[in-house]
DSSP file (Angstrom, degrees, kcal/mol; ACC not computed):
  #  RESIDUE AA STRUCTURE BP1 BP2  ACC     N-H-->O    O-->H-N    N-H-->O    O-->H-N    TCO  KAPPA ALPHA  PHI   PSI    X-CA   Y-CA   Z-CA
    1    1 A M     >        0   0    0      0, 0.0     4,-2.3     0, 0.0     5,-0.2   0.000 360.0 360.0 360.0 -47.7  -17.9  -12.3   24.4
    2    2 A Q  H  >  +     0   0    0      1,-0.2     4,-2.7     2,-0.2     5,-0.2   0.880 360.0  50.8 -65.0 -35.2  -20.0  -15.1   22.5
    3    3 A D  H  > S+     0   0    0      1,-0.2     4,-2.1     2,-0.2    -1,-0.2   0.871 109.3  50.9 -69.1 -33.3  -21.1  -12.5   20.0
    4    4 A D  H  > S+     0   0    0      2,-0.2     4,-2.8     1,-0.2    -2,-0.2   0.916 112.4  46.7 -65.3 -46.6  -17.5  -11.4   19.5
    5    5 A Y  H  X S+     0   0    0     -4,-2.3     4,-2.7     1,-0.2    -2,-0.2   0.922 111.2  51.0 -66.3 -44.6  -16.5  -15.0   18.9
    6    6 A A  H  X S+     0   0    0     -4,-2.7     4,-1.8     2,-0.2    -1,-0.2   0.873 112.1  46.9 -62.7 -37.7  -19.3  -15.6   16.6
    7    7 A R  H  X S+     0   0    0     -4,-2.1     4,-2.5     2,-0.2    -2,-0.2   0.894 110.0  53.1 -68.6 -40.4  -18.4  -12.5   14.5
    8    8 A K  H  X S+     0   0    0     -4,-2.8     4,-2.8     1,-0.2    -2,-0.2   0.943 109.5  49.5 -56.0 -46.1  -14.8  -13.5   14.4
    9    9 A L  H  X S+     0   0    0     -4,-2.7     4,-2.4     1,-0.2    -2,-0.2   0.858 110.4  50.0 -63.9 -35.9  -15.8  -17.0   13.1
   10   10 A E  H  X S+     0   0    0     -4,-1.8     4,-2.1     2,-0.2    -1,-0.2   0.900 111.3  47.5 -71.2 -36.7  -18.0  -15.5   10.4
   11   11 A D  H  X S+     0   0    0     -4,-2.5     4,-2.6     1,-0.2    -2,-0.2   0.918 111.9  51.8 -63.5 -40.4  -15.3  -13.2    9.3
   12   12 A Q  H  X S+     0   0    0     -4,-2.8     4,-2.5     1,-0.2     5,-0.2   0.900 108.1  51.4 -67.3 -36.9  -12.9  -16.2    9.3
   13   13 A K  H  X S+     0   0    0     -4,-2.4     4,-2.0     2,-0.2    -1,-0.2   0.910 111.5  47.9 -66.1 -39.8  -15.3  -18.2    7.2
   14   14 A G  H  X S+     0   0    0     -4,-2.1     4,-2.0     2,-0.2    -2,-0.2   0.943 114.2  44.5 -62.2 -46.8  -15.5  -15.4    4.6
   15   15 A L  H  X S+     0   0    0     -4,-2.6     4,-1.8     1,-0.2    -2,-0.2   0.909 113.6  50.4 -70.9 -40.2  -11.8  -14.9    4.4
   16   16 A F  H  X>S+     0   0    0     -4,-2.5     5,-3.6     1,-0.2     4,-0.5   0.817 110.2  51.5 -67.5 -32.3  -11.2  -18.7    4.2
   17   17 A K  H ><5S+     0   0    0     -4,-2.0     3,-1.0    -5,-0.2    -1,-0.2   0.929 108.8  49.7 -67.5 -41.0  -13.7  -19.1    1.4
   18   18 A Q  H 3<5S+     0   0    0     -4,-2.0    -2,-0.2     1,-0.2    -1,-0.2   0.884 114.5  46.1 -63.8 -37.2  -12.0  -16.3   -0.5
   19   19 A L  H 3<5S-     0   0    0     -4,-1.8    -1,-0.2    -5,-0.1    -2,-0.2   0.476 115.8-113.5 -84.0  -6.3   -8.7  -18.2    0.1
   20   20 A G  T <<5 +     0   0    0     -3,-1.0     2,-0.5    -4,-0.5    -3,-0.2   0.813  65.1 149.5  79.4  26.5  -10.1  -21.6   -0.9
   21   21 A I      < -     0   0    0     -5,-3.6    -1,-0.3     1,-0.2    -2,-0.1  -0.859  30.7-165.1 -94.7 124.3   -9.7  -23.1    2.7
   22   22 A K        +     0   0    0     -2,-0.5     2,-0.3    -3,-0.1    -1,-0.2   0.877  63.1  59.0 -78.9 -37.3  -12.2  -25.6    3.5
   23   23 A L        +     0   0    0     -7,-0.1     2,-0.2     4,-0.1    -1,-0.0  -0.719  54.6 179.7-102.4 146.0  -11.9  -25.9    7.2
   24   24 A N     >  -     0   0    0     -2,-0.3     4,-2.3    -8,-0.0     5,-0.2  -0.736  47.2 -92.5-126.8 179.1  -12.3  -23.3   10.0
   25   25 A A  H  > S+     0   0    0     -2,-0.2     4,-1.9     1,-0.2    28,-0.1   0.820 123.7  47.6 -71.7 -28.5  -12.0  -23.6   13.7
   26   26 A L  H  > S+     0   0    0      2,-0.2     4,-2.5     1,-0.2    -1,-0.2   0.899 109.9  52.7 -72.3 -41.3  -15.7  -24.3   14.3
   27   27 A T  H  4 S+     0   0    0      1,-0.2     4,-0.4     2,-0.2    -2,-0.2   0.947 113.4  44.2 -57.6 -48.7  -15.9  -26.9   11.6
   28   28 A I  H >< S+     0   0    0     -4,-2.3     3,-1.0     1,-0.2    -1,-0.2   0.927 114.1  51.0 -63.3 -42.7  -12.9  -28.7   13.2
   29   29 A H  H 3< S+     0   0    0     -4,-1.9    -2,-0.2     1,-0.3    -1,-0.2   0.858 112.5  43.8 -64.6 -38.9  -14.4  -28.3   16.7
   30   30 A E  T 3< S+     0   0    0     -4,-2.5     2,-0.4    -5,-0.1    -1,-0.3   0.355  84.0 121.9 -86.7   1.3  -17.8  -29.7   15.7
   31   31 A K    <   -     0   0    0     -3,-1.0     2,-0.4    -4,-0.4    -3,-0.0  -0.535  43.1-168.4 -72.9 121.3  -16.4  -32.7   13.7
   32   32 A D        -     0   0    0     -2,-0.4     2,-0.4     0, 0.0    -2,-0.1  -0.906   5.4-154.0-105.4 141.0  -17.6  -36.1   15.2
   33   33 A F        -     0   0    0     -2,-0.4     2,-0.1     9,-0.0     9,-0.0  -0.896  25.1-106.1-115.1 147.2  -16.0  -39.3   14.1
   34   34 A D        -     0   0    0     -2,-0.4     2,-0.6     1,-0.1    -1,-0.0  -0.365  32.7-123.3 -69.1 147.2  -17.8  -42.6   14.1
   35   35 A V        +     0   0    0      4,-0.1     2,-0.3    -2,-0.1    -1,-0.1  -0.844  33.9 179.0 -96.1 119.0  -16.7  -45.1   16.9
   36   36 A K    >   -     0   0    0     -2,-0.6     3,-1.4     4,-0.1     0, 0.0  -0.733  42.0 -98.4-117.1 167.7  -15.6  -48.4   15.6
   37   37 A M  T 3  S+     0   0    0      1,-0.3     2,-0.3    -2,-0.3    -1,-0.1   0.911 122.0  24.3 -55.9 -51.6  -14.2  -51.4   17.5
   38   38 A R  T 3  S+     0   0    0     -3,-0.0    -1,-0.3     0, 0.0     2,-0.1  -0.393  98.5 134.1-115.0  57.8  -10.6  -50.7   17.0
   39   39 A G    <   -     0   0    0     -3,-1.4     2,-0.1    -2,-0.3    -4,-0.1  -0.175  61.7 -74.6 -90.9-178.3  -10.9  -46.9   16.5
   40   40 A Y        -     0   0    0      1,-0.1     2,-0.5    -2,-0.1    -1,-0.2  -0.397  54.2 -93.0 -79.9 160.2   -8.9  -44.1   17.9
   41   41 A E     >  -     0   0    0      1,-0.2     4,-2.2    -2,-0.1     3,-0.2  -0.645  33.4-142.0 -76.4 124.1   -9.3  -42.9   21.5
   42   42 A K  H  > S+     0   0    0     -2,-0.5     4,-2.1     1,-0.2    -1,-0.2   0.827  97.1  52.1 -57.8 -38.7  -11.8  -40.1   21.4
   43   43 A E  H  > S+     0   0    0      2,-0.2     4,-2.7     1,-0.2    -1,-0.2   0.917 109.5  50.3 -65.7 -43.0  -10.1  -37.9   24.0
   44   44 A E  H  > S+     0   0    0     -3,-0.2     4,-2.3     1,-0.2    -2,-0.2   0.907 111.5  47.4 -60.6 -43.2   -6.8  -38.1   22.2
   45   45 A V  H  X S+     0   0    0     -4,-2.2     4,-2.8     1,-0.2    -1,-0.2   0.888 110.9  51.6 -64.4 -40.4   -8.4  -37.1   19.0
   46   46 A D  H  X S+     0   0    0     -4,-2.1     4,-2.0     2,-0.2    -2,-0.2   0.885 109.4  50.4 -67.2 -37.1  -10.2  -34.3   20.6
   47   47 A R  H  X S+     0   0    0     -4,-2.7     4,-1.8     1,-0.2    -2,-0.2   0.925 112.0  48.3 -63.8 -45.4   -6.9  -33.0   22.2
   48   48 A F  H  X S+     0   0    0     -4,-2.3     4,-2.0     1,-0.2    -2,-0.2   0.913 111.3  48.2 -62.3 -44.3   -5.3  -33.1   18.9
   49   49 A L  H  X S+     0   0    0     -4,-2.8     4,-2.5     1,-0.2    -1,-0.2   0.837 106.1  59.2 -66.8 -31.3   -8.1  -31.3   17.2
   50   50 A D  H  X S+     0   0    0     -4,-2.0     4,-1.8     2,-0.2    -1,-0.2   0.900 106.4  48.4 -64.4 -39.7   -8.1  -28.7   19.9
   51   51 A D  H  X S+     0   0    0     -4,-1.8     4,-2.0     2,-0.2    -2,-0.2   0.913 109.6  51.3 -68.3 -38.1   -4.4  -28.0   19.0
   52   52 A V  H  X S+     0   0    0     -4,-2.0     4,-2.7     1,-0.2    -2,-0.2   0.897 108.0  53.0 -64.3 -39.9   -5.3  -27.7   15.3
   53   53 A I  H  X S+     0   0    0     -4,-2.5     4,-2.2     2,-0.2    -1,-0.2   0.862 107.1  51.0 -57.8 -40.5   -8.0  -25.2   16.2
   54   54 A V  H  X S+     0   0    0     -4,-1.8     4,-2.3     2,-0.2    -1,-0.2   0.912 112.5  48.1 -65.7 -47.1   -5.5  -23.0   18.2
   55   55 A D  H  X S+     0   0    0     -4,-2.0     4,-3.1     1,-0.2     5,-0.2   0.921 109.9  50.8 -65.6 -41.7   -3.3  -23.1   15.2
   56   56 A Y  H  X S+     0   0    0     -4,-2.7     4,-2.6     1,-0.2    -2,-0.2   0.944 110.4  48.7 -54.9 -50.0   -6.1  -22.2   12.7
   57   57 A E  H  X S+     0   0    0     -4,-2.2     4,-2.6     1,-0.2    -1,-0.2   0.873 112.8  50.0 -66.2 -38.4   -7.2  -19.2   14.9
   58   58 A R  H  X S+     0   0    0     -4,-2.3     4,-2.0     2,-0.2    -1,-0.2   0.889 109.7  49.5 -67.7 -35.5   -3.5  -18.1   15.0
   59   59 A F  H  X S+     0   0    0     -4,-3.1     4,-3.0     2,-0.2     5,-0.2   0.918 111.2  51.0 -60.9 -44.5   -3.1  -18.4   11.3
   60   60 A Y  H  X S+     0   0    0     -4,-2.6     4,-2.7    -5,-0.2     5,-0.2   0.923 109.7  49.0 -57.5 -47.0   -6.3  -16.4   10.9
   61   61 A D  H  X S+     0   0    0     -4,-2.6     4,-2.0     1,-0.2    -1,-0.2   0.860 112.8  47.1 -65.0 -33.6   -5.1  -13.7   13.2
   62   62 A I  H  X S+     0   0    0     -4,-2.0     4,-2.6     2,-0.2    -2,-0.2   0.891 112.5  49.7 -76.2 -36.2   -1.8  -13.5   11.3
   63   63 A I  H  X S+     0   0    0     -4,-3.0     4,-2.7     2,-0.2     5,-0.2   0.946 113.2  46.3 -69.9 -41.9   -3.5  -13.4    7.8
   64   64 A T  H  X S+     0   0    0     -4,-2.7     4,-2.8    -5,-0.2    -1,-0.2   0.925 111.3  52.0 -64.0 -40.0   -5.8  -10.7    8.9
   65   65 A D  H  X S+     0   0    0     -4,-2.0     4,-2.6    -5,-0.2     5,-0.2   0.960 112.4  44.8 -54.4 -51.3   -3.0   -8.7   10.4
   66   66 A L  H  X S+     0   0    0     -4,-2.6     4,-2.7     2,-0.2    -2,-0.2   0.892 111.7  52.7 -62.6 -34.7   -1.0   -8.9    7.2
   67   67 A L  H  X S+     0   0    0     -4,-2.7     4,-2.8     2,-0.2     5,-0.2   0.948 110.5  50.0 -65.2 -46.6   -4.1   -8.1    5.0
   68   68 A D  H  X S+     0   0    0     -4,-2.8     4,-1.9    -5,-0.2    -2,-0.2   0.880 111.8  46.1 -56.5 -42.9   -4.6   -5.0    7.3
   69   69 A K  H  X S+     0   0    0     -4,-2.6     4,-2.2     2,-0.2    -1,-0.2   0.913 112.3  52.6 -66.7 -44.5   -0.9   -3.9    6.9
   70   70 A Y  H  X S+     0   0    0     -4,-2.7     4,-2.4     1,-0.2    -2,-0.2   0.916 109.2  47.3 -57.6 -46.3   -1.3   -4.5    3.2
   71   71 A K  H  X S+     0   0    0     -4,-2.8     4,-2.2     1,-0.2    -1,-0.2   0.862 111.9  51.9 -64.7 -38.6   -4.4   -2.3    2.9
   72   72 A E  H  X S+     0   0    0     -4,-1.9     4,-2.8    -5,-0.2    -1,-0.2   0.869 108.6  49.6 -65.0 -36.0   -2.6    0.4    5.0
   73   73 A I  H  X S+     0   0    0     -4,-2.2     4,-2.7     2,-0.2    -2,-0.2   0.939 112.6  48.5 -66.6 -45.6    0.5    0.3    2.6
   74   74 A Q  H  X S+     0   0    0     -4,-2.4     4,-2.4     1,-0.2    -2,-0.2   0.905 112.0  50.1 -60.7 -38.9   -2.0    0.6   -0.4
   75   75 A R  H  X S+     0   0    0     -4,-2.2     4,-2.1     2,-0.2    -2,-0.2   0.921 112.9  44.8 -62.8 -48.4   -3.7    3.5    1.4
   76   76 A R  H  X S+     0   0    0     -4,-2.8     4,-2.7     2,-0.2    -2,-0.2   0.868 111.6  52.4 -63.1 -35.9   -0.4    5.3    2.1
   77   77 A Q  H  X S+     0   0    0     -4,-2.7     4,-2.1     2,-0.2    -1,-0.2   0.889 110.7  47.9 -70.8 -37.9    0.9    4.7   -1.4
   78   78 A A  H  X S+     0   0    0     -4,-2.4     4,-2.1    -5,-0.2    -1,-0.2   0.900 113.9  46.9 -69.5 -34.6   -2.3    6.2   -2.9
   79   79 A S  H  X S+     0   0    0     -4,-2.1     4,-2.5     2,-0.2    -2,-0.2   0.891 111.6  50.3 -64.8 -40.3   -2.1    9.1   -0.6
   80   80 A W  H  X S+     0   0    0     -4,-2.7     4,-2.0     2,-0.2    -2,-0.2   0.837 112.0  48.3 -67.3 -35.7    1.6    9.5   -1.5
   81   81 A E  H  X S+     0   0    0     -4,-2.1     4,-2.0     2,-0.2    -2,-0.2   0.907 112.3  49.3 -71.0 -44.1    0.7    9.4   -5.4
   82   82 A E  H  X S+     0   0    0     -4,-2.1     4,-2.4     2,-0.2    -2,-0.2   0.930 111.7  48.1 -61.1 -46.3   -2.0   11.9   -4.8
   83   83 A E  H  X S+     0   0    0     -4,-2.5     4,-2.8     1,-0.2     5,-0.3   0.891 110.0  53.9 -63.4 -39.9    0.4   14.3   -2.9
   84   84 A K  H  X S+     0   0    0     -4,-2.0     4,-2.2     2,-0.2    -1,-0.2   0.913 108.9  47.0 -58.9 -41.7    2.9   13.8   -5.6
   85   85 A K  H  X S+     0   0    0     -4,-2.0     4,-1.7     2,-0.2    -2,-0.2   0.932 112.8  49.3 -70.3 -42.9    0.4   14.9   -8.3
   86   86 A V  H  X S+     0   0    0     -4,-2.4     4,-1.3     2,-0.2    -2,-0.2   0.916 112.1  47.9 -59.0 -42.6   -0.7   18.0   -6.2
   87   87 A N  H  X S+     0   0    0     -4,-2.8     4,-0.8     1,-0.2    -1,-0.2   0.869 109.2  55.1 -70.7 -36.8    3.0   19.0   -5.6
   88   88 A A  H  < S+     0   0    0     -4,-2.2     3,-0.4    -5,-0.3    -1,-0.2   0.872 109.1  47.7 -63.1 -37.1    3.7   18.6   -9.3
   89   89 A M  H  < S+     0   0    0     -4,-1.7    -1,-0.2     1,-0.2    -2,-0.2   0.755 110.7  51.8 -69.8 -29.9    0.8   21.0  -10.0
   90   90 A R  H  < S+     0   0    0     -4,-1.3    -1,-0.2    -5,-0.1    -2,-0.2   0.560  77.9 115.8 -84.1 -11.2    2.1   23.5   -7.5
   91   91 A K  S  < S-     0   0    0     -4,-0.8     3,-0.1    -3,-0.4     2,-0.0  -0.358  73.7-111.9 -64.1 136.4    5.6   23.8   -8.8
   92   92 A P        -     0   0    0      0, 0.0     3,-0.1     0, 0.0    -1,-0.1  -0.333  38.5 -92.2 -66.3 149.3    6.3   27.3  -10.1
   93   93 A A        -     0   0    0      1,-0.1    -3,-0.0    -3,-0.1     0, 0.0  -0.261  55.1 -86.0 -61.7 154.8    6.8   27.8  -13.8
   94   94 A L        -     0   0    0      1,-0.1    -1,-0.1    -3,-0.1     5,-0.1  -0.272  48.9 -98.1 -65.3 145.8   10.3   27.7  -15.0
   95   95 A D    >>  -     0   0    0      1,-0.2     3,-2.0    -3,-0.1     4,-0.8  -0.492  31.4-131.4 -63.7 124.7   12.2   31.0  -14.8
   96   96 A P  H >> S+     0   0    0      0, 0.0     4,-0.7     0, 0.0     3,-0.7   0.806 105.5  59.8 -51.0 -34.7   12.1   32.5  -18.4
   97   97 A T  H 34 S+     0   0    0      1,-0.2     3,-0.4     2,-0.2     8,-0.1   0.802  99.7  59.0 -70.6 -22.7   15.9   33.1  -18.4
   98   98 A Q  H <4 S+     0   0    0     -3,-2.0    -1,-0.2     1,-0.2     4,-0.1   0.788 104.3  49.2 -70.3 -27.0   16.4   29.3  -17.9
   99   99 A S  H << S+     0   0    0     -4,-0.8     2,-0.3    -3,-0.7    -1,-0.2   0.556  93.5  90.7 -89.9  -7.3   14.7   28.5  -21.0
  100  100 A V  S  < S-     0   0    0     -4,-0.7     2,-0.2    -3,-0.4     3,-0.0  -0.679  86.1-105.7 -86.6 139.8   16.5   30.9  -23.2
  101  101 A D     >  -     0   0    0     -2,-0.3     4,-1.4     1,-0.1     3,-0.1  -0.437  20.8-134.1 -64.4 134.6   19.6   29.9  -25.0
  102  102 A R  H  > S+     0   0    0      1,-0.2     4,-2.7     2,-0.2     5,-0.2   0.913 103.4  56.4 -60.1 -47.7   22.7   31.3  -23.5
  103  103 A R  H  > S+     0   0    0      1,-0.2     4,-2.9     2,-0.2    -1,-0.2   0.900 104.1  54.3 -54.7 -39.9   24.2   32.4  -27.0
  104  104 A V  H  > S+     0   0    0      2,-0.2     4,-2.2     1,-0.2    -1,-0.2   0.915 110.0  45.7 -57.9 -44.2   21.1   34.4  -27.7
  105  105 A V  H  X S+     0   0    0     -4,-1.4     4,-2.8    -3,-0.2    -2,-0.2   0.958 112.4  50.3 -64.4 -50.3   21.5   36.3  -24.5
  106  106 A E  H  X S+     0   0    0     -4,-2.7     4,-2.2     1,-0.2    -2,-0.2   0.904 111.0  49.9 -64.3 -42.3   25.2   36.9  -25.1
  107  107 A D  H  X S+     0   0    0     -4,-2.9     4,-2.3    -5,-0.2    -1,-0.2   0.913 108.9  52.4 -55.7 -45.6   24.5   38.2  -28.7
  108  108 A G  H  X S+     0   0    0     -4,-2.2     4,-2.8    -5,-0.2    -2,-0.2   0.947 108.7  50.1 -54.3 -52.3   21.9   40.5  -27.4
  109  109 A I  H  X S+     0   0    0     -4,-2.8     4,-2.4     1,-0.2    -2,-0.2   0.905 110.3  50.2 -53.6 -46.3   24.3   41.9  -24.8
  110  110 A R  H  X S+     0   0    0     -4,-2.2     4,-2.2     2,-0.2    -1,-0.2   0.905 109.7  50.5 -58.2 -43.1   27.0   42.5  -27.5
  111  111 A Q  H  X S+     0   0    0     -4,-2.3     4,-2.6     1,-0.2    -2,-0.2   0.935 110.8  48.3 -67.4 -41.6   24.6   44.2  -29.7
  112  112 A L  H  X S+     0   0    0     -4,-2.8     4,-2.3     1,-0.2    -2,-0.2   0.932 110.3  52.2 -60.0 -42.5   23.5   46.6  -26.9
  113  113 A E  H  X S+     0   0    0     -4,-2.4     4,-2.2     1,-0.2    -1,-0.2   0.881 110.5  48.4 -60.1 -41.1   27.1   47.3  -26.1
  114  114 A R  H  X S+     0   0    0     -4,-2.2     4,-2.5     2,-0.2    -1,-0.2   0.907 111.6  49.7 -62.7 -45.4   27.6   48.2  -29.7
  115  115 A S  H  X S+     0   0    0     -4,-2.6     4,-2.1     1,-0.2    -2,-0.2   0.861 108.8  52.0 -60.0 -39.4   24.6   50.4  -29.7
  116  116 A L  H  X S+     0   0    0     -4,-2.3     4,-2.4     2,-0.2    -1,-0.2   0.926 109.6  49.9 -68.0 -44.5   25.8   52.1  -26.6
  117  117 A E  H  X S+     0   0    0     -4,-2.2     4,-2.7     1,-0.2    -2,-0.2   0.931 109.9  51.0 -60.6 -44.7   29.2   52.8  -28.2
  118  118 A Q  H  X S+     0   0    0     -4,-2.5     4,-2.4     1,-0.2    -1,-0.2   0.898 110.3  48.3 -56.3 -42.9   27.6   54.2  -31.2
  119  119 A L  H  X S+     0   0    0     -4,-2.1     4,-2.5     2,-0.2    -1,-0.2   0.828 109.0  53.9 -71.0 -33.7   25.4   56.5  -29.2
  120  120 A K  H  X S+     0   0    0     -4,-2.4     4,-2.1     2,-0.2     5,-0.2   0.966 110.7  46.7 -68.0 -46.2   28.4   57.7  -27.2
  121  121 A I  H  X S+     0   0    0     -4,-2.7     4,-1.6     1,-0.2    -2,-0.2   0.944 112.1  51.2 -58.5 -45.4   30.2   58.6  -30.5
  122  122 A Q  H >< S+     0   0    0     -4,-2.4     3,-0.5     1,-0.2    -1,-0.2   0.946 108.9  49.8 -56.0 -49.3   27.1   60.4  -31.7
  123  123 A I  H 3< S+     0   0    0     -4,-2.5    -1,-0.2     1,-0.3    -2,-0.2   0.910 111.2  50.4 -62.9 -41.6   26.8   62.4  -28.6
  124  124 A R  H 3<        0   0    0     -4,-2.1    -1,-0.3     1,-0.3    -2,-0.2   0.753 360.0 360.0 -54.0 -32.5   30.6   63.4  -28.8
  125  125 A D    <<        0   0    0     -4,-1.6    -1,-0.3    -3,-0.5    -2,-0.2   0.454 360.0 360.0 -89.7 360.0   30.3   64.5  -32.3
C-alpha cells in the first residue's frame, strides 16, 4: 500500500511539474510553519491543510482520468483514420460504363442499329 501511494505521488509530481503546479499532496502535508507568539492554532492549520490535500488528490484523479480519456479518444481517432484509409484502398474500381459519356453510348447504339438495317437489306437483296 505504501509503495502504491509513493508511486502515485511520483506520478503526481511529474504531472504537476508538466502543468506548472508547484504544490502536491506530500509537499502540503510536510509543510511546517514557525510558531510565533500570536500565531495560528497548529491543529486548525493542520486540519485545513488535510482538506487541501484531499482536494489536491481529487484534482489529480480527475486530471489523470481526463488525460486517459483524451488518449483513448486520440487512439480511437487514429484507428478510425487508418481504417478509413484501408477502406478507401479496398473500394472496387468504378464501373467502366459509369465513366463513359451517355451520348457516346447512344450514338454507338444508333450506328449499330443502322448497320443492322443495312445488313438486313443486303441479305434480302
